[in-house]
N, C-alpha and C positions, 0 to 999 in steps of 0.2 A: 326467379320470377314467379309470381303467384297469378293464377288465372281464376277468374270468376265463372261461374256457370252462366251460359247464355240462355236467352229466351227461346221458346219454340219457334218464334218467327225467324230468329237468326239461324236456327237449324235448317229451316226450309230455304234460306237465301243462298246457301252454298251446298251443292250436292257432293257426294264423295268423289265423283268423277272430276268435278270442277276443282276440288282440293288437290287431287292427284295431278291434274294438268298444271295447276299453279306451282306445285312442288317441283315438277319437271322443268318448268319454264325458269324458276329461280335457280335451280341447279345448273342449267345451261348458261345463265348470265353470271355465274361466279358467286352464288350465294353460299360461299364456304366459310365466311368469317363468322365468329361466335354471335355478333349482333344480328346478322342476317339469318342465322340459323334460329335464334330465339324469335325473330320476327316471323319467320315462316311457320314455326310451331304455334305462335300466337294466332296466325291466320288459320291454321289447320284446326287447332283445338277450340279457339274461341268462336271464330266464325262458323267452323264446322260443327261446334256444339260439344259440351262436356256433360250435359245433363245425363246423370246416370252412368257416366263413364267410370267413375271411381267412387267408392263409398268407404269411409273410415269410421270405425266403431272403437270406442275406448270404454273400458269397464274397470272401475268407475271414473267419471270425469273429475270428481272432487275426492280426494283421498287424504287420510292423515299423513302428516309430513314424515317421510322415511318409509312409507308402505310401498308394496309392489303394484305396478300398473301393467295391464295387458291391452294390446291394441290389435286390430285386424284391418287390412286394406284389400278390397276386392276390385279387380279391374274387369270390366265387360268390354272385350275386344271389339265387338261389332259397334259399340257406341263411341269408341275412341277413334275418330277419323285419322287415318295416317298410320294406325297401329294394327290394321286388320291382318297384315302379313308380317311374318317374321316373329321372332321370339320377344316376348315382353319381360323385361328385367325390372323388378320392383325393389326400391331401397327406401330407407327411413332417415329422417333428419329431426332431431330434437333442438328446436331453435336453429342454430347454425352448426350444430355438431352432428356428424354422421354416426348413426347407430345401425347395427345389423339385425336382421330378422330372417325368418325362414320363409320360403316360397314354395307353393305347390299349385297344381291345377285343380280348380274347383269344378263344380257341376255346371253344365251348360257352356263349356268353353271359357269359363272365367279363370283369371289368375288371382290367387289368394296368397297374401303374405301376412304372417303373424309375428308380433313383437311382444316381448316381455321385459319390462324394466323392473329389476328386483328391488331397488331402493330409489324411490323418487324424492330427491332432497331439495327440489326447487319449489318455491311457493307458487310459481306460475310459469308455464311454458307452453309452447305450441309444437305439436307433433305433425310433421308433413309426411305424406306418402308421395314418392317420386317414381318416375319411370325414365328409363334410358332411351333417349331419341337423338340420333345423329351425334353420338358421343357426348351429350350433355345430360344432366339430371334436371327434369322438369317436374314441378310440383303439380300434382293432380287432385290431391285431397288433403284436408287439414282438420285437426281437432285440437281444442284447447284444454289443458289439464291444470288444475289447481290443487294445492296441498296446503294444509295448515293444521290448526288444533280446534277442538271444541271451545266454545266461548268460556271465558273465565267468570267466576262468580263475582258479581258486584259487591263491594265492601263499603262499610261505614256510611250507611244510609242515614241521613238526617234531614229534618224538614223545619221550616220556620214559616209562621203565618204572619203575613204583613197586614196590619190593621188598617192601612190606608185603603186597600182595595180587597182586602180579605182573600188574596191569592196565597196558596200554599206552595212555597218554593222548596224543592228537595234537591239534595246534592248527594253524590256517591262517588266512589273510586272505581274506575273501570276494570282494573286488573290487567293481566298480561295480554299482549296483542296476539290474536288468533290467526293473523295473516289471511283471513277470509272475510268476505262481506258479512257484517253482523247487524242485525236489526235489534235496537234497544228501545224498550218502552217502559214507562212508569205506570203501574197498574194499581188500582185501589178498589176497595169494596166496603160498603157500610153494613150496618145491621139490617138483615132481611133483604139485601140487594146483591146481585151478581157482580163479578169482577168486571170492571170497565177500564178502558185505557185512559189514564188521567192526562198524560201528556207524553210527547215524543221529543227528545232532545234534537237540536239542529246543529249541523256543522261539526259533528263529532264531539260536542261538549258532553259533560257528564252532570247536567243539571237541567231542570225544566220546572215550569210552574203549573200546578193544577188549578183550573179556574174555580171561582166561588160556587158555580152551580153544581159542581160535582162533589162538594164538601158537605158534610153533616157536622155542624158546629155543636159543641157540648155533647157529642156522642163519639164512642170509640170507632175508629176506622183502621182497616189493615192497608198498608202501603208497601209495595215491593217493586223491585226492578227486575225485568226479564230481558235476557240477551239471547238471541237465536242466530245460528248460522247453519250452513249445509251439514255440519257434523254434529249438531245438537243444540240444546237449550240449557241455560243456567239462570237461576234466580237468586236474588239476594235474600238475606233474612228479612222476615216480615216485621214491619214497624207498626205496633198497635198504639195509637195515640188519639187523644181528643185534639182536634186542630187548635182549639183555644189554649191548650196546655203549652203549645209551642209558639204561641203568639209573641212577637218581639215588641216589647213595650217602649214607649218614649222615655227618655231619661228623666230622672227627678231634677229639681232646681234647688240649689243651695241658697238659703235666704240669709243666714247670718252665722257669724263665727265670733266668739268672744272668750276671753280668759275669765275663768271663775274657779275658786274665788281669787282675789288678788294675791300676788306674791307666791303663787303655786305654779306647777308646770302642767296644769290641766286646762282644757278648753271645752266649750259647749258649741254644738252645731245644731242648726235647724234647717229643715228642708221641706218642700212640697212635692208630692208625687205627681206624675203626669196626668193630664186631663183624660178622663174615661177610665182610669184605673183605681178610682177611690174605693170601689166595692170589692176589689181583688186583694187577696192575701199576698203580700209582696215580701220578698227577701232582698235585702240590699247589701251592698259592699261600699266601703269607704277607702280611698287610698290618698297618701299625702307623701310629700318629700320636701326637704329644704331646697331653697332656690338654687344653691350651688351644687347640689347632689344630682345624680342622674337616676339612681335607683329609687323605686317607690316602695313604701311600706303599706301593707294591705290589712284592713280591719274587716272581718267577715262577721256574719250572724246578726246583722242589724235589721230590725223589723221595720218595714217601710211605713206602716200606718202610724208608728209612734211619732214621726215628725221631728224628733230631736234625739241627740245622743251626746255623751261626754267621752273624752279621750285624754289620758294623761301621758306623761313622759316626754313632753316637748322641751326643747332648749329655750332659755331666756333670750329675748332680744333677737330672735331669728325669724326670718320670713319663710312661710311655708306655702305650698300649693296644694289645694284640696279638690277632689273629684268623687262623684257617687254614681252608682248604677243599680238597677233593680230588675227582678224577674218574678214570675208567679211561683209562690212557694209550694203550691199544691202539686206541681209536677217538676220538682227541683232537678230530677235526673235528666229530664228531656227539654225543659224550658230553656229558652235562649235569653241571654242577658241583653239588656238594653245597652245602647251606647253610653259611654261615659258623659257625664254632665260637663258643661263648660268649666274651665279652671277658675277657681276663686282663691285669691291670695290673702294671707293673714300674717301679721307680724306679732309675735308674742311680746309681752312686756319685759323690761330690763330689770336687773338687779346688780348690785356691786360685783365686780370680778372676784373670783375665788382662785385658790390654788397658788402654787409657787411658779415664779418665772425662771426660765433657764437663762443664766447670765454667765458672761465670760469677760475677762479683763486682761489688760496689759498695763504695766506700770514701769516708770523709769524716773530717776531723780531729775528735778527740774533745774538744778544749778546750786550755787553756793548758799542760796537762801533757805535751805532746809525744807523745800517743798517736794511734793511728789506729783508728777504728771500721770494721770490715770485715763485710760480709754476703756470705758465700760460699754459692753454690748450685750443685747438680750434678744430673745425670740418673742414674736407676737404670740400671745396666749391662744390656746385652742378655743374654738367656739363654745365648747361646753364649760370652759373656765372664764371666757370673757363676759358671758351673760349679757351680751349686747355689743354695741359699737364702742370700742375703746377710744377715748378722747385724747389721752396723753399718758405720760409716765413722769414719775417724780423720784429724784435721788436725794437722800438726806444722809446726814452723818450719824443720826441716832433714830431709834424707832419712835413712833408717835405714842404719846402717853395721854391719859385722860385730860381732856380740856386744854391740852397744850400741843401745838404743832411744832415740830423741830424745824430749824432753818433748812431751807431748800437750797441745794448746790446746783441742781439741774432740773429743769422742767421742759420737756420736749415732746413732740409728737413722733419723733423718729425712734429708731431702735438702737441708737448709739448716742454716747455723750462723752465729751472730753472735758475734764475738769482738773483743778489743782487742789491738793489737800496737804496738810502738814505731813512731814516725813514719817511721824510716828503713828499715823492713821493705819489701822489694820482692817476696819469694817466700814462698809457703807450699806445703806438700805434702799431698796428699789421697790416701787409699787406702781400699779396701773389703776386708772380711774375712768369711769364712764358717767353717764347722766344720772345713774342711780346711786353712785358712791364710789369709794376707793377700796382697793384690795388690801389684804394684810401685807406688810412689808416683807420682802425677800431679803434675808441677810446674805451679803456678798463678802466673803473673807478674802482679803488680798494676801494670798500666800506666795511665798517665794518659790521659784522654779529651780529646784535643786534636788529633786527626788531621783530615784532610779529610772533610767530610760527603758523603753521597750526594746524588743529584738524581733527580727524577721518581718518588718513591715513590708507589704507589697500591695499593689492595686491592680485589678483586672477589670475589663469592661463588663458591666452588668446589663448593658443595652446601649442603644444609640445615644441616650441622654442620662446614663447613670454609671456609677463605678462601685464595684465591691472592693472594700479595703479589709485586708486580713493582717492579723498580727499574732504574735505569741504572748500568752499571758505571763506577766512577771511573777516572781516567787512571792512578793509582798502582796497583801490584799489591796485590791483597788476599789474605790468607792464608785467612780465613774470615769468615762473617757470623753475627751474633747477632740473633735476632728476639725481641722482647718484646711481649706483649700483655696488656692488663688490661681487664676488664669494667668499663664506666662505670656507676656506681651513685650514688644520692643520698648514701649514706654511704661515705666513702672506705674502700677495702679494698686488699689486696695479695695477689696469687696468686703463691706462691714457685715453683710448677711451670710457670707460664705463660711459657716461653721455650724456644727451641731454637737449636741451632748448625748452621749449614750449612758444612761443611768444604771444599766446592768453591768456591774463590776466583773462578772464572770464571762462577759461576751468576748469573742475573739474575731468578730467581723462586724462590718457595718456597711450599709448601703447609702451612697451619696446620690441624691437625685436633684437637688436644688442648683440651678444655674449651670448645669453641665451641658456643654455643646459638643457635637461631633467635630473631629479634625483639629481640636484645640488641646494644647498641653496644659496640665494642671499640676502645680506643686501641692503636695498633701502632707500635712503635719499632724501627728497624733501626740496628745498630752495625756498621760495617766494622772488621775487625781487620787492621791493617797490621803490618809488621815493626817492633816496638819501640814501638808506640803503638796506641791505639783512636780511631777516628774519632768526631767529634761525631754524635750520633744525629739522625735525621730521623723525623718523626711523621706519622701519618695515622689516620683513623677509618673504620670499615666495619661493615656488617651482613651476616651470611651469608644472611639472608632477611628481608624486610620484610612488614608488613601494615598495615592501617588502625589509627590510634591507638586505645588502649583506651577513652579518652573525651576530650572536647574541654575546653579551659579554661572556667573559670567567669567570666562577664562581671560587671564592677562599673561603676557609673555614677560617673564622676569629676566631670563638670560638665554642666550642662544649661542651656539658654536657650530662647527662643521659636523659634529657627530651627536650632539645632545642639545635638548632644550628644556629649560626649567619653567614650569607654569605655576601660577598661583591664582587663587580665587577668594572672594569674600564669602564667608558662611551665610547660608540662607537665613533670612529673618524667621523667627520661630513661627510667626503667623502663616508663613508660606510653606513650612515643612510638611504639615498635614499628618505628621507621625514622626516616630524616631528614625532618623537617617541611619540606615544600616551600613551604607558604603557609597563611595563615589567611584565611578568607572570612567577612565580616560580611554578614548578611542583616537587612533591616528592612522592615516594612510596617505600614500602619494599615488601618483599616476602609474608608477612602476612597481609598487608593492601592494600586498594585500592589507586588509584592515587588521590592525593589531590593537590590543586593549590591555589595560592593567587596572586592578581594583585597589582602591586606596581606602585606608582607614578613615572613618568619618571624623575623627579628631584632628586630622591633618588638613592644611589649607594650601599645600603646595606639593608638586610632584615633578620629578626630572625624568625625561624620556631619553634613554640611551640607545645607541646603535643606529643613529640616523645617518643618511648618506649626505655627503657634502654638496652644497649648491643644489638643493632639491626642495621643491615646494611640497608642503605637507598641509593637510587639513585635519584639525584637531577639534573634538568636542567632548563635553563632559556629561555624564548621566548620574542623576541623584536618585537613590533608591530608598524606599521604606519597605516594611513588611507587606504592604498592600499594593505596591506598584512602583514604576520608575518613570522618570521624565528626562528627556534629552534637552540639552542646551543648544545654543546657537554655535555655529562652526567658527573656528579661528583659523586663519591662514597664516602660515609662517614659512620662511625660507632659510634654510641652513646656510652658514657662511662657507667660503672656500677654504679659509685658514682658521686655525684656532687663535686665541689671544696671544699665546706664547710664540706661535709661529709669526704672527704679525709683528710682535715686538722684536723678534730676532731679525726679521726682514728689515725693519727700520734701523736697527742697530748696525746691520751689515751695510746698508746704504750710507749710513752716517760715517762709518769707518772708511768706506771707499772714497767718499767726498773729502774727508780729512786727508787721506793719502794723496789724492790728486792735488789739493791745495799745497801740501808739503812739497811735492815734486815741482809744482809751478814756481814756488818761491825759490827752490834750489836752482832751477834753470834760470831764473831772473838774476840771481846773484852770481852765477858762474859765467864769466865772460867767454871762456873757451866754448862752453856748451852753447852759449848765446850765438857766438860767431859761427858755429857749425849749423845751427838750426835757422838763424836769421842773419845771413851775411850782410855786411854794410855796403850799400850801394852808393857811389859818389853822386853828389848833386851837381849837375852841370852848372847850375848858377853860381856855385862856390868855387869853380875851377879857376886856374890861373888864366886860361883863355878868356873866361867870362870877365875877369877883372881888367883885361886889356882894353875892352870895348868901352869907349867913353859913353857918358849918359846921353849925349846928343851928338850926332855926327855933323860936322860943319859942311856946308855946301861949297865945294871947291870945284873949280872948272877943270875939265879934263884936258890934260896936256899930253900930247903925243911925243914920246921920246924920239929923238932924232935917230938915235942909233943905240944899239946895245952896247952898254958899257960894262966892262968886267968890274968885279968888286962885290963886296957883301951888300946885301940889301936888308934893310931893317923894317920890320912891321911895327909901325907906330900907333896904328889905330885899327881896332876890330869893331865894326858897327853891326848891331843886331837889329834888323828891321822887322816890323810886324808883317804878317802875311796879308795878302790881298783880301779885301772884304768879300764875304760870301764863300771863302775857301776854308776848308777845315784841314788842319795839319794832317799830313799823311795821306790826303785824298787828292788826286790829280784828275783832270778831265780825261775821259777815255781817249785813247789814241792807239797807235800801232803797237803791237806787242814788242815789249822791250827785251833786250838781251838778258840772259841770266845774270843775276847780281853778281858783281865782282867783289872780291874780298876787300876790306878797307885798306887804304894805303896811307902811309904817313906823309905829312907835309915836310918837305926838305928844302934846304937851300944849299947852293954850291959854294963851297969854300975854296974850292980850286978845281982844277981840271981833274974829273973822275973821282971827286971825293964828296959824295952826298952826305949831308949831316941832318939828322932828324931833329926837328925842333917842336913838333906838336903831333898829337894823335887823338882823334875823336873816335871813341868806340861806337860801333854800329849795332851792337847787340841790345842796347837799351837797358832798362831795369830787368832784374831777374823776375821771371814770370810774366813779362809784358810781351804782347804779340807784336812781332816785327813785321812791318809792312815791306813789301819788295822795294829795293833800292835801285834807282837807275844807275847805269854806268857812270863813273865819275867823268866830269868834264874838266878839261884843262884850260886855264886862262893864262894868257901871256901877261906878264907884268910889264907894263909900259914904263918907260923911263920918264921920271918927272924931274922936277926941279928941286932937288934936295939941297940942303944947306952944305953938304960935303961935296956936291957936284959930282959925286960918284955915280956911275950907272948902276942901275938895279939889275939883279939876277933874275933870270927866268925861273919861275917855280910853278908848282901846281898844287891845287887844293881839292880835296875830296868833298863832295856835297854832304852836308850833315844829314843824319836821319830825320824822317818826318816828325818824329816825336820831340825833337829839340827845336828851339828857335833857329830860324834860318840866318845864316851869315850873309848879310846884304852888302857890305862894303869893307874894304881893306885900305889902310894907309901904309904905304911902303916907302921905306927909305926917306921919310921926311917930305916927300912930295905928296900933295893932296890929290889923290886919284880915287874916283868912285867906281867900285866894281859891283855890278848887280848880280845877285845869286838868287835865282828863283828855282823853285822845285819844278821838275817836269810834270 
């Protein structure tokens, strides 16, 4: 915390006794925290007064950077309220860094501390003198120290007189930073006058303008820049000039440009100098360039007062841009150039094209008619050979002779032509023409391509849009080389202008710049031209620049089993490859296995993954790589099978064999009666029993006759009637009643043949069909056979019948011994 010195009035506002009482009161109230301690010291020192309490001296306050600094702090105990008693401990802080010094007692009861900084490497810092009070360091004095360098010498002073207001504007370079406040002024002096301050730059700039009233025109003046800081003064070199010598003139005006004489490469220019400069000696410059060029050509040494000049070496039929500027020639070393005049365009006159055309051809037989199909291509002539704007091209079978033009087989504005000629044709003639005339014909010899090929052809990038092609020179002498290149695309195409001719037969490399795009593949062919023949071409492919593929191929599942999967993909279109594919990488992983990968040769389009787990889901993707990067494809999800194809075939074969075996066994069981009887025994049908056949179709209604007495003799059963059960009753079900006795075993129906000789005549099984659930049978009831009126008159015997099972039709009536008697049999 920093404290300012208080006014004398504040010193009188609080006496030392009051300050002591305040300190005691705060101590009793718990002023032990750091904040309260600082607040108490604030009241003691600020309100009590620090005027003359501490004094800090630094020698010197501004020093060269890296020099030693000495400082001294003197504490007057009686002026520092609260510090009258006890020992005073003085310490130093350089900004926020604690530094140590020595302390001793000075005269008059003062405490003095001295500090020496051997190397002061800061450009600016604050040095604080502190005292220990109540366990904290309090700042009681401060001094600011600055360090830097003497000012640097200003350089490259130059001045320009503006004729609009006749103010002299001077500029210079400031030099290195001194790290100290520096005062910069521009001074000037004339003949017989003292130095005066011409101007002072503002805002740290390194330029200012001397007003007209301080200048002496047409007289020599000295002008210089002075820079001053606490460590010294530096001045620039003195500039001795006449202000009018450095006047910046207005530019001249180009009046006319024309070609003279006709059919030459020279032009004549005329201009007017700026107003107000007619009486001055002027030195001028001319610059020009072709409209399609960026570089200017400069012509110096033109005398301004002449007003005209001639210049040769211009191309025919070419548009040029012209500009001029001037300055005073009497002070050429110091005078400033005027601005360039406005641009004036001029097109030189044309003449007939000159030079030979670079031509290249391709020929093939046109069919059985003995014709030859020729594709002729050529390059646009250079501007220096075109001599103007080319209007078209003409192809003939013979050169032009005096007064007679040969027949034209092709006349076009393009740079290629397809035509048909007789098979024996070996030469055609090509010429270009413009508005001024036609060039001399270029002879094109249709040579056969059967010469010796080159070796070692390769292409490397020459830049983003160029390719360097290198080859090995053949042993036979070569007249020229022809380079062809075609961009490789999915759809076939042909670029008629993508070729160039190298006329240096000793060259072993060439630079291709036309039509080359980055990230595109090019097929390059090189033809050597020998004397009388054309060599067989050699080929290579190249990219001027590569990057990662635009996208990766899409994976397809070709075959899958329980332990392997075969994948396939379509090769990337060449436009999407963006470089030579160096490899494909297949990645696969499942939820229980780590990521695995395999690198595949770029010539392959399928890959089989082995070692997979059965019935497992896998995610697979492919990565395509070039020398410049890689691109991942979309993920393919696949699930391995439980069994292989061979295992599935074996399983189906086994099931088929088992089925055939079962069918064979079934047929055998069907044909074998004994086996059939054992497995499916024959159950008699009660409807087909002899008892069922005794029952008539309809039982006659006969009155019931009660026999008078029991008569001995055989009784014959003449009729067995089967009646339907009562409506609403189901066979085998009886109304609930008292619990019946345990079922008795079935008993046979018998008749009495004689005393004590029972004879069995019928038996009804109570067990039912095999596998059929038997209902509980009631105990058999015995019915007495009543004697009726039979034809034989014999008495009937007593017999008994067992009630049939519930599953069979109930026996409802019996005819015994010829007498018609109705016996009701109902189920319990």
